[in-house]
C-alpha positions in Angstrom: 126.5 105.8 51.0 127.0 102.5 52.5 125.0 99.5 51.9 123.3 97.2 54.5 121.7 93.9 54.9 118.9 94.0 58.0 118.1 90.8 59.4 114.6 90.8 60.9 113.3 87.9 63.3 109.5 87.5 61.8 107.8 84.4 62.8 105.5 83.0 60.1 106.9 85.6 57.7 106.7 82.9 54.7 103.2 82.7 55.2 102.3 86.3 54.9 99.7 86.7 52.1 100.4 89.3 49.2 98.1 91.6 50.6 99.8 91.5 54.3 103.3 92.0 52.2 102.0 95.0 50.7 100.6 96.3 53.9 104.3 96.1 55.4 105.7 97.8 52.3 103.5 100.5 52.2 104.0 100.9 56.2 107.7 100.7 55.5 107.6 103.2 52.5 105.9 105.7 55.2 108.7 105.3 57.3 111.1 106.2 54.6 109.4 109.5 53.7 109.4 110.5 57.5 113.1 110.2 57.6 114.1 111.4 54.5 116.6 111.3 51.7 119.2 109.5 53.8 117.9 106.3 53.2 116.9 104.1 50.8 115.1 100.6 50.8 116.4 98.3 47.6 114.7 95.4 48.4 113.4 92.2 50.7 113.6 88.3 50.6 111.1 86.9 52.8 111.9 83.4 54.1 109.8 81.2 56.3 110.6 83.1 59.8 112.9 86.0 58.6 113.2 88.9 56.3 116.3 90.1 54.7 116.5 93.5 53.8 118.7 95.6 51.8 118.9 99.5 52.4 121.8 102.0 51.4 121.9 104.3 54.1 124.0 107.1 55.6 124.4 105.0 58.9 123.2 102.6 61.2 121.4 104.9 63.0 118.8 105.5 60.1 118.1 102.0 59.7 117.4 101.5 63.6 115.3 104.9 63.2 113.3 103.2 60.3 112.7 100.0 62.3 111.0 102.0 65.1 109.0 104.0 62.9 107.7 101.4 60.7 107.4 98.9 63.8 109.5 96.1 62.2 112.6 94.5 63.9 116.0 95.0 62.8 117.5 92.3 64.8 121.0 92.4 63.2 122.3 95.1 60.6 125.3 94.2 58.4 127.5 96.6 56.4 127.7 95.3 53.0 131.8 95.3 52.3 132.0 93.8 48.6 129.2 92.5 46.5 130.3 89.3 44.2 128.7 87.4 42.0 129.5 85.3 38.6 131.0 88.3 36.7 133.5 88.7 39.8 134.9 85.5 38.7 135.1 86.1 35.3 137.0 89.8 35.7 139.4 87.7 38.0 140.1 85.1 35.2 140.1 88.2 32.5 142.6 90.2 34.4 145.2 87.1 34.9 145.0 86.1 31.6 145.6 90.0 30.8 148.6 90.0 32.9 150.4 87.0 31.7 149.8 88.0 28.3 151.7 91.3 28.9 154.3 89.2 30.7 154.7 87.3 27.7 154.8 90.4 25.3 151.6 89.4 23.7 149.7 92.6 24.8 
């Protein structure tokens, strides 16, 4: 299933208390249970005035349904096309070194 990043404009989000955040998480989980197994919340990142959430879902319609049921905005929904991290650079370097070794007959 596709992975999505959801941008939520939530002024003051960074000042929410741990209890506030727990309450939001409970509300989100209830909405997910109502929708079913075709959507999964992975994690969210809280900044000063926005929350960025990562979801795995069958389609964007389910993301919008979750936003409606939970009462949390989904101001922008972006499908993740690729994931990169430091291992991406290591893998590219290793592949290039392996290809050079094959071409020189070492491999």
